[in-house]
Each structure stands twice: as structure tokens, then as C-alpha cells.
A tleap script that builds the chain and sets N, CA, C and O, in Angstrom:
source leaprc.protein.ff14SB
mol = sequence {
  NMET ALA THR ILE LYS ILE GLN GLN THR LYS
  SER ARG ILE GLY ALA PRO LYS ASP GLN LYS
  ARG THR LEU ASP ALA LEU GLY LEU THR LYS
  MET ASN ARG ILE VAL GLU LYS GLU ASP SER
  GLU VAL LEU ARG GLY MET ILE ARG LYS VAL
  ARG HIE LEU VAL THR VAL VAL CGLU
}
set mol.1.N position { -4.786 19.131 2.257 }
set mol.1.CA position { -3.902 18.277 1.184 }
set mol.1.C position { -4.924 16.944 0.932 }
set mol.1.O position { -5.608 16.297 1.725 }
set mol.2.N position { -4.806 16.879 0.099 }
set mol.2.CA position { -5.065 15.557 -1.088 }
set mol.2.C position { -5.170 13.878 -0.281 }
set mol.2.O position { -4.336 12.999 -0.498 }
set mol.3.N position { -5.790 13.791 0.202 }
set mol.3.CA position { -5.473 11.665 -0.066 }
set mol.3.C position { -6.407 11.109 -0.567 }
set mol.3.O position { -7.506 11.298 -1.087 }
set mol.4.N position { -5.433 10.088 -0.177 }
set mol.4.CA position { -5.664 8.373 -1.208 }
set mol.4.C position { -5.715 7.490 -0.452 }
set mol.4.O position { -4.853 7.250 0.393 }
set mol.5.N position { -7.190 6.588 -0.714 }
set mol.5.CA position { -8.047 5.400 -0.224 }
set mol.5.C position { -6.676 4.307 -1.156 }
set mol.5.O position { -6.462 4.467 -2.358 }
set mol.6.N position { -5.995 3.384 -0.393 }
set mol.6.CA position { -5.577 2.062 -1.215 }
set mol.6.C position { -5.756 1.190 -0.259 }
set mol.6.O position { -5.621 1.244 0.963 }
set mol.7.N position { -6.183 0.114 -1.231 }
set mol.7.CA position { -6.441 -1.035 -0.871 }
set mol.7.C position { -5.327 -2.425 -1.244 }
set mol.7.O position { -4.726 -2.501 -2.316 }
set mol.8.N position { -5.198 -3.580 0.001 }
set mol.8.CA position { -5.001 -4.125 -0.250 }
set mol.8.C position { -5.168 -5.656 -1.316 }
set mol.8.O position { -4.929 -6.661 -0.645 }
set mol.9.N position { -5.396 -5.856 -2.261 }
set mol.9.CA position { -5.639 -6.560 -3.085 }
set mol.9.C position { -5.162 -8.303 -3.481 }
set mol.9.O position { -5.792 -9.335 -3.715 }
set mol.10.N position { -3.719 -7.926 -3.396 }
set mol.10.CA position { -3.134 -9.850 -3.414 }
set mol.10.C position { -2.578 -9.789 -2.144 }
set mol.10.O position { -2.458 -8.789 -1.436 }
set mol.11.N position { -2.117 -11.379 -1.816 }
set mol.11.CA position { -1.835 -11.640 -0.080 }
set mol.11.C position { 0.156 -11.041 -0.452 }
set mol.11.O position { 0.643 -10.744 -1.543 }
set mol.12.N position { 0.641 -11.057 0.531 }
set mol.12.CA position { 2.210 -10.638 1.398 }
set mol.12.C position { 2.902 -11.543 1.008 }
set mol.12.O position { 4.002 -11.432 0.466 }
set mol.13.N position { 2.021 -13.016 1.372 }
set mol.13.CA position { 3.177 -14.002 1.346 }
set mol.13.C position { 3.559 -14.702 0.183 }
set mol.13.O position { 2.829 -15.060 -0.741 }
set mol.14.N position { 5.086 -14.902 0.353 }
set mol.14.CA position { 5.863 -15.199 -0.704 }
set mol.14.C position { 6.641 -13.857 -1.278 }
set mol.14.O position { 7.731 -13.882 -1.849 }
set mol.15.N position { 5.677 -12.425 -0.945 }
set mol.15.CA position { 6.669 -10.923 -1.032 }
set mol.15.C position { 7.998 -11.246 -0.682 }
set mol.15.O position { 8.196 -12.330 -0.134 }
set mol.16.N position { 9.343 -10.160 -1.003 }
set mol.16.CA position { 10.660 -10.283 -0.422 }
set mol.16.C position { 10.257 -8.994 1.017 }
set mol.16.O position { 9.686 -7.903 1.013 }
set mol.17.N position { 10.741 -9.627 1.834 }
set mol.17.CA position { 11.326 -8.775 3.263 }
set mol.17.C position { 10.557 -7.169 2.699 }
set mol.17.O position { 9.472 -6.801 3.150 }
set mol.18.N position { 11.201 -6.512 1.854 }
set mol.18.CA position { 10.850 -5.026 1.977 }
set mol.18.C position { 9.831 -4.628 1.697 }
set mol.18.O position { 9.319 -3.619 2.181 }
set mol.19.N position { 9.189 -5.580 0.590 }
set mol.19.CA position { 7.631 -5.066 0.254 }
set mol.19.C position { 6.835 -5.475 1.474 }
set mol.19.O position { 6.159 -4.556 1.936 }
set mol.20.N position { 6.748 -6.711 2.146 }
set mol.20.CA position { 6.694 -6.636 3.488 }
set mol.20.C position { 5.972 -5.929 3.983 }
set mol.20.O position { 4.756 -5.737 3.992 }
set mol.21.N position { 7.335 -5.296 4.672 }
set mol.21.CA position { 8.025 -3.637 5.617 }
set mol.21.C position { 6.705 -3.127 4.955 }
set mol.21.O position { 5.556 -3.514 5.168 }
set mol.22.N position { 7.053 -2.376 4.290 }
set mol.22.CA position { 6.587 -1.560 3.363 }
set mol.22.C position { 5.432 -1.198 3.059 }
set mol.22.O position { 5.065 -0.030 2.934 }
set mol.23.N position { 4.390 -2.741 2.836 }
set mol.23.CA position { 2.514 -2.602 3.515 }
set mol.23.C position { 2.801 -2.289 4.460 }
set mol.23.O position { 2.438 -1.131 4.670 }
set mol.24.N position { 3.511 -2.896 5.548 }
set mol.24.CA position { 3.234 -2.315 6.987 }
set mol.24.C position { 3.267 -0.340 7.358 }
set mol.24.O position { 2.566 0.338 8.109 }
set mol.25.N position { 4.357 0.013 6.477 }
set mol.25.CA position { 4.370 1.369 6.670 }
set mol.25.C position { 3.254 2.009 5.789 }
set mol.25.O position { 3.081 3.227 5.784 }
set mol.26.N position { 2.586 1.245 5.127 }
set mol.26.CA position { 1.294 1.761 4.532 }
set mol.26.C position { 0.024 1.453 5.484 }
set mol.26.O position { -0.992 2.045 5.121 }
set mol.27.N position { -0.078 0.863 6.317 }
set mol.27.CA position { -0.786 0.189 7.517 }
set mol.27.C position { -1.303 -0.574 6.527 }
set mol.27.O position { -2.441 -0.139 6.356 }
set mol.28.N position { -1.126 -1.372 5.860 }
set mol.28.CA position { -1.705 -2.421 5.191 }
set mol.28.C position { -1.453 -3.450 5.676 }
set mol.28.O position { -0.239 -3.644 5.734 }
set mol.29.N position { -2.335 -4.593 6.249 }
set mol.29.CA position { -1.953 -5.939 6.717 }
set mol.29.C position { -2.443 -6.568 6.943 }
set mol.29.O position { -2.153 -7.317 7.876 }
set mol.30.N position { -3.419 -6.667 6.297 }
set mol.30.CA position { -4.444 -8.391 6.124 }
set mol.30.C position { -5.049 -8.076 4.425 }
set mol.30.O position { -4.809 -6.893 4.186 }
set mol.31.N position { -5.403 -8.424 3.799 }
set mol.31.CA position { -6.353 -8.409 2.491 }
set mol.31.C position { -7.481 -7.631 2.342 }
set mol.31.O position { -7.901 -7.298 3.450 }
set mol.32.N position { -8.158 -7.195 1.417 }
set mol.32.CA position { -9.067 -5.623 1.429 }
set mol.32.C position { -9.310 -4.778 1.741 }
set mol.32.O position { -10.190 -3.984 1.409 }
set mol.33.N position { -7.924 -4.771 3.077 }
set mol.33.CA position { -8.213 -3.341 3.935 }
set mol.33.C position { -7.548 -2.682 3.469 }
set mol.33.O position { -6.494 -2.846 2.854 }
set mol.34.N position { -8.443 -1.389 3.875 }
set mol.34.CA position { -8.065 0.231 2.863 }
set mol.34.C position { -7.964 0.990 4.394 }
set mol.34.O position { -8.539 0.919 5.480 }
set mol.35.N position { -6.533 1.982 3.578 }
set mol.35.CA position { -6.169 2.585 4.253 }
set mol.35.C position { -6.449 4.183 3.899 }
set mol.35.O position { -6.816 4.121 2.725 }
set mol.36.N position { -6.480 6.049 4.418 }
set mol.36.CA position { -6.513 6.464 4.012 }
set mol.36.C position { -5.158 7.316 4.593 }
set mol.36.O position { -4.868 7.595 5.757 }
set mol.37.N position { -4.365 7.654 3.183 }
set mol.37.CA position { -2.963 8.320 3.586 }
set mol.37.C position { -3.691 9.947 3.379 }
set mol.37.O position { -4.887 10.164 3.180 }
set mol.38.N position { -2.636 10.928 3.486 }
set mol.38.CA position { -2.415 12.118 3.054 }
set mol.38.C position { -1.241 12.327 1.913 }
set mol.38.O position { -0.037 12.329 2.169 }
set mol.39.N position { -1.978 12.549 0.259 }
set mol.39.CA position { -0.902 11.867 -0.791 }
set mol.39.C position { 0.381 13.127 -0.211 }
set mol.39.O position { 0.325 14.021 0.633 }
set mol.40.N position { 1.761 12.524 -1.382 }
set mol.40.CA position { 3.153 13.117 -1.076 }
set mol.40.C position { 3.474 12.078 -1.904 }
set mol.40.O position { 2.963 10.973 -2.083 }
set mol.41.N position { 4.634 12.771 -2.485 }
set mol.41.CA position { 5.515 12.340 -3.443 }
set mol.41.C position { 6.255 10.861 -2.501 }
set mol.41.O position { 6.705 9.836 -3.013 }
set mol.42.N position { 6.195 11.122 -1.365 }
set mol.42.CA position { 7.138 9.640 -1.004 }
set mol.42.C position { 5.777 8.467 -0.498 }
set mol.42.O position { 6.124 7.293 -0.621 }
set mol.43.N position { 4.802 8.604 -0.141 }
set mol.43.CA position { 3.124 7.553 0.016 }
set mol.43.C position { 3.788 7.264 -1.790 }
set mol.43.O position { 4.418 6.229 -2.007 }
set mol.44.N position { 3.554 8.254 -2.897 }
set mol.44.CA position { 3.426 7.423 -4.309 }
set mol.44.C position { 4.792 6.409 -4.536 }
set mol.44.O position { 4.971 5.519 -5.368 }
set mol.45.N position { 5.462 6.796 -3.710 }
set mol.45.CA position { 7.521 5.846 -4.014 }
set mol.45.C position { 6.956 4.452 -3.578 }
set mol.45.O position { 7.290 3.415 -4.152 }
set mol.46.N position { 5.931 4.496 -2.350 }
set mol.46.CA position { 6.177 3.197 -1.742 }
set mol.46.C position { 4.630 2.507 -2.381 }
set mol.46.O position { 4.437 1.297 -2.272 }
set mol.47.N position { 3.719 3.305 -2.958 }
set mol.47.CA position { 2.891 2.721 -3.504 }
set mol.47.C position { 3.251 2.042 -5.147 }
set mol.47.O position { 2.496 1.441 -5.910 }
set mol.48.N position { 4.416 2.342 -5.275 }
set mol.48.CA position { 4.801 2.260 -6.832 }
set mol.48.C position { 5.887 0.899 -6.531 }
set mol.48.O position { 6.679 0.282 -7.243 }
set mol.49.N position { 5.545 0.820 -5.372 }
set mol.49.CA position { 7.582 -0.092 -4.647 }
set mol.49.C position { 6.406 -1.204 -4.356 }
set mol.49.O position { 6.847 -1.941 -3.474 }
set mol.50.N position { 4.844 -1.694 -4.815 }
set mol.50.CA position { 3.761 -2.965 -4.278 }
set mol.50.C position { 2.584 -2.443 -4.841 }
set mol.50.O position { 1.535 -2.328 -4.208 }
set mol.51.N position { 2.732 -2.133 -5.991 }
set mol.51.CA position { 1.617 -1.450 -6.908 }
set mol.51.C position { 1.495 -2.782 -7.431 }
set mol.51.O position { 0.591 -2.666 -8.258 }
set mol.52.N position { 1.935 -4.173 -7.437 }
set mol.52.CA position { 1.672 -5.453 -7.719 }
set mol.52.C position { 0.209 -5.984 -6.460 }
set mol.52.O position { -0.490 -6.995 -6.386 }
set mol.53.N position { 0.256 -5.202 -5.968 }
set mol.53.CA position { -0.203 -5.756 -4.440 }
set mol.53.C position { -1.255 -5.190 -3.499 }
set mol.53.O position { -1.934 -5.525 -2.529 }
set mol.54.N position { -0.981 -3.927 -4.476 }
set mol.54.CA position { -2.600 -2.806 -4.168 }
set mol.54.C position { -2.840 -2.311 -5.004 }
set mol.54.O position { -2.069 -2.124 -5.945 }
set mol.55.N position { -4.174 -1.876 -4.921 }
set mol.55.CA position { -4.863 -0.443 -6.049 }
set mol.55.C position { -5.211 0.603 -5.094 }
set mol.55.O position { -5.096 0.599 -3.868 }
set mol.56.N position { -5.640 1.463 -5.852 }
set mol.56.CA position { -5.425 2.929 -5.077 }
set mol.56.C position { -7.159 3.138 -5.584 }
set mol.56.O position { -7.672 2.887 -6.675 }
set mol.57.N position { -7.610 3.544 -4.661 }
set mol.57.CA position { -9.882 3.248 -5.023 }
set mol.57.C position { -9.716 4.765 -4.736 }
set mol.57.O position { -9.230 5.500 -3.877 }
set mol.58.N position { -10.293 4.827 -5.758 }
set mol.58.CA position { -11.182 6.449 -6.098 }
set mol.58.C position { -12.788 6.380 -4.914 }
set mol.58.O position { -13.589 7.315 -4.905 }
savepdb mol mol.pdb
quit
């Protein structure tokens, strides 16, 4: 299956609690950290929720 690399580019400080939990579920706990996850509709929905805090790295 295809994978996606996600990088947290902005701080979670000041973000609502549900967005912080979404970042935790993605495995992003610090700035500029990159995680690689399997591509799925659920994952894309999580990325969409915090799209202002993360970028998808190619």
C-alpha cells in the first residue's frame, strides 16, 4: 500500500484540544517531526482536520 509522509510545520500551542488529539493520533508530538503512515481515507480526514498545522512531504 502507498504511504504518506506528514510533517508538523506549526506549533500546537493555542490549538483546540481535538486538534491536539489528532496530532497525537498521527504521531506528531514536536515541530518539524516527520512520520510515515499508510494512506487511507481515515488518515486523509485527520490530515484535513489539522491541515493548517501540517504539510504532506513528498
